N, C-alpha and C positions, 0 to 999 in steps of 0.2 A: 959702280955699274949695277950692282944688285939693287941699290935703292932706286935707281932710274927704272929698272924693270918692275919693281913693286909699284911705283907711282903710275907707270903706264898701264899695268894690270888693273890698278884701282880705277883709273880713268875709264878704261874699257868697261869695267863692271858698272860704273855710274852711268855711262852712255847707254849701255844695254838696259839698265833698270829704268831710265827715263824713256826708253823707246818701247816700253811694255804697252801692248795694245789693250783696249778695253776687253777684247775677247780673252786674252791671256790673264788679265786681272780677274775676270769672272771665273775662268777655267781653273785657275790655281787658288781661288778663294783668297786673293790678296786683299787685306784690309788696310794695311799701312805700308807706304813706301817711304824710306828715309834716305836722304843723300848726306854723306859725310865728306868733308874736304880735309885733305892733309896738305899743309903748307909748311915745309921744313919739319920742325919738331912739333908743330901745332896741328891738332886734329879737332875738328868741330862739326857739329850738325849744321848743315846749310839749309836743307829744305825737308819738308815732310808733307806727304799727301795722304789723305784718308779717303777710302772708297766705301760705297755702300755695297749691298749684296748683289746689285746689278752691274757693278763695275763702274759706276758713276763717281766722278771726283766730287766729294762733298765738302772737303776742306783742304786748302793748300796753305802752307805756312813757310815763309822765308825768314830765316833767323840771322841775327847779327852774330859776330864771332863770340860775343860774351854769352850767347844763349838766349838773349831777349828777342822778342818777336819784332821783326822789321816790317813785314807785310803779311797780310792774311787775306784769303779769298774763301768765302763761304757760298756754296751753291746748293740750290734746292731744285728738285725734279718733280714732275707730275707722275701719275700712275703709269704713263706710257714712256717713262724715262726721258722725257723732253725737259730741257733746262727751262725753269720758269722764273728763277731769280738768282742773281749773282751779286754779292756784296764784297767790295774791296775795302780793306782797312790798312792804314799806315800808322804805326805807333799807337795801335789800339783805337784809332779814330776812324769812323766811317768816312771814306773819301768819295766813293762812287757806288751806285747800285743800279743794276739793269734788271728790268722786269720784261719777261717774254710772254706772249700769248700765241695760241695756235687755233686753227680752225678744226672742224670735225675730221679732217683728213691728216691731222698732225703736221700741217704745214705752218711754219712760223708766219704770223700775220702782223705782229708788231714787236718792236723792241724799244722800250722807253728807258732812257738813261737819266738818272738823278745824281745831283751832287751830294755832298755830305750833310747838307741841310734839307734834304728831300725836295729840292727844287729841280724841275725838269731842265736838263741840259740839251737833250736831243731826243727826237722821236723818229723812228723808222717804221714805215708802213709798207707791207709786202702784198703783192697781187700775184695770182697764178692763172695760167691759161686753163682751157678745158682738159688738158692732158696732165695737169698737176705740176707743170714746170713753172718755175718762178718767171714772171714776165715783167715785173716792175718793182722798184723800190723807190719810195719817196722819202726824202730826209727833210725834217723840219727842225728849226732852231728852238730855243727856249721860249720864244714868243709865238710859237706855232706858225712861223713864216716858212714857206717852202724854200729850202736851200738848193736842193738838187733832185733830179729824177734820173734813175738808172733804169735802162730798159735792157732786156735780155732776149736774144734770139738763139734758136737752136737749129742746126742743120743736120740732116741725116747722112751726109757724106756725098750726096749728089749735088752737082753745081747748078742747081736750078732754084730760083727764088720761090718757086711753087712748093718746094719741099721744106719751107720753114715750118717748124713745129710751134705755131702760135695758136 
C-alpha cells in the first residue's frame, strides 16, 4: 500500500510539473523541467524540457528507457517571443521543420512545413480582418495546390448576422 501511495504521489507531481504555465516558468525562473518514470524497480528519465528566460520552450527531449534520445524538438523565437522555427528529430535525424512568419501586428501570416530533406510538405497562409481577428486560413500541398480554405466568423453574443466581427 505504501508503494502505491508513493507511485500516486509521484504521478501527481509529474502531472503538476507538466501543467506549469509559461507564467509560472518565468516567475520561478525555471530553466529545465525533467520527468522521471518509475516502473516497478526501474526508474528512468522520460522527458526533459529546456526554457529560455522568457519561459519559451526551446528544447524538448523524449528519452528511451536506456537514456538515449528518442525524439527531440528545438524551437526558436523572435524578439517578441513568437515561435519562428520548430524542428523535430527522431533518432537524431531531422524529420520535420516548421517555419512561421508574422506581420507587424504579431499575427501569424504563414506556417510552412518541411520534411527532413528540406522539401515543403504543406503551407498555411493566414488572413485577418480589420479588427485583427483571424478570418481565413488557406492550406496548400507540397506542389502549392490549394487543399482547403478555413474561414472564421466571430459573434458578439447577439443573435443577429449584423453583429459578425468581420
